[in-house]
N, C-alpha and C positions, 0 to 999 in steps of 0.2 A: 504494500500500500504506500502511495506517495503522500508524504506529509504536506498538508496545506499550510504553507508559510506565508500565504497572502499572494503567491505568484500564480495561483490557479483561478480560472474563471468558473462559472456555474456548472460547466460540463467537465470540470477537472482538467482543463487544458491550460498550458502556459501560452499566453498570447504575446505577440511582439511588443505590445505596449507594456505589458507587465515585465517582460525582460528588460525593457528600457528603463522602467522605474527602478528595478533592482540594480541595474548597472550604474545609474547616475550617482555620483558622489561629489561633494564639495571639494574642490581642488585648491590648495594653497601653494603648490609648487608647479611651475610651468617651465616647459622646455623652450629653447631658442626657436624662433619661428613665428609665423603670423597666420591668422585666419585669412583665407582668400576672399576676394570680393564676391565670388559665387556663393561661398558658405554664408557670408554675412547676409546676402540678399535672400538666401533660402530661409534663414532663421527669421528674418523680418517678414517674409511672405507667409510663413507658417503662423506667426503670431497674429498677423493681420487677418488671415483666413479664419482663425479661431475666434478672434474678436468680432469679426463680421457675422460669423455663423451664430454666435451667441447674442448678437445685437448689443454688444457693449459699446458705449460711446466714451466712457471715462478714461480707459487706459491709454498710456503713451509709452511705447518701447523704442528706445534709440540705441544705436551702437556707435560709439565714438572712437576715433583713432587719432594719432598724431598729437599735436599740441593741445587740442581740445580735450583729448583724453587725459593728458598730463595735468591740465589745469583743474579738471574735475576731481582727479585723485587727490591733489593737494588740498582742495577745498573740503573734500570728504573727511580728511584727517585732521582738520583744525579742531581745537578744543579738546576737552577731556573725553567726550564720547567718541570723537574721531580717532583717538589714540589707541583704541582697543585692537586695532588691526595694523600693527606696525609693518607687517610683511607686505602690505599693499604698495608701499613706496618703492619696493625693490623687485616686484614681480616682473617676470619676463612676458607676461600677457600683454600684448600690444593693443588690445581693444577693451572697451568698457561698455557693458550694457547698463543703461539707465532706465529704471522703471518709475514712471510718475503717473499721476491721475488728476483729472479735473474733478475736484471735490465740491459739491454743493454745500451751502452753509447748514442745511438741515442735517442734524446728527445722524439720523438713520440713513439718509442718502449718501452722506459723507462716508460712513462705514461701508456701505455697499460699493461705492466707487473704489475704495482701497482693496476690497476683496476681489473685485473684477480685475483690477490692475495686477494683483498678486497672481491670479489664475492665468492671466495672459503672459506674465513674466515666466511662470513655470512652464508654459508651452514653449516659450523661446529657449529656456534652459534645456528642455528635453530634446528640442530640435538640434541644439548645439551638441548634446550628448550623442545623438544618432549620427552626427557628422564627424564624430571623433574628437570634438573639442571639449575643453574643460571650463567649468564655471564654478562660482562660489557665491551664494546668496550673502549679501552684507547689508544689514539694516543699522548696524552700529556706526553711523556716519553723521557728519554735521549737515543735516538736511538744509538748514537755513542758508549756510554758506554756498552750497551747490545751487540753490534756487536763486540766490543773489547773483551768482556768476553766470548762470544759464537761465536768465529770466525769460519766461515763455509768455507769448501774448495772451494765452488762455489761462494763465496763472496756475498751471498744473503743479501739484505738490509732488516732491520727490519721495518715493516710497522705499526704494532699495536700489542697490547697484550690484554688479557682478563683473569681475574680470572675465575676459574671453580670450582663450589662447590654447596652445598645444599642451596637454597635460604631461607632466614629467613622470617618468616611471620610478624616479628615485624619491625617497623620503628624506626631507631635509633634517639635518641634525640641529634641532632647536627645541626649546621647551614648548613653544607655540605649536610646532608640528607634532611633537610627541603627544601632547595633551589632546590635540585634535584627533589623532589616530586612535588613541585610547577611547575617546568618546564615540567615534564613528563605529567601533567594533561592538558597541553596546546599543546599537540602534534597535528600536522595536520592530518586530516583523510587520509587514504591510497589513496583515489581517487585523492588527490592533489599531490601525490608523484609519481604515476605511471600511465601508460596508457594501457588499454587492447584493443586489436584490433584483427581482423581476418586477416590472411595472405592475403586472396583474396581481402581485402579492401585496401591493399596498392596500391599506384599509380604506 
């Protein structure tokens, strides 16, 4: 009997999406090299397709490179909260994904906009994983400094960022990396984080 660790669907099969979910890991070490223009376009197309299919209007997903990417990284690391990810200043990942959302003032709709942006960002992250690229969700950033640096005409709020690059096969010898890997090995199985059900089973 195959143990259901969250990787099986209702028929007991492992689907490509579930394999991708199990494969994806936050990467803090990146190899030399850069994501190609075709890979970046594919990630953005996938995120936009998901957003359009769901009817989401709040999310904004951008992929920055060059000096624009460098300026945002510096802004993200300003202040006490931005200092929690010191490795970001030295990463070889040459692109940065920025997730933001147009958030209405109403608290309920504001919260919904953030959730929609997070779901769209996760689709971009999974698309990157499928293309062999590495990512790392980072919310411990100086959101205000990034918003000041990259002011948007629609006043979108920055939700999270992620480096985007070629994942390194080597584990870095640092306390940050070792603590990360220890925590990653203690992840909950997927069946503890989601529920699969048939529509007709709903009450």
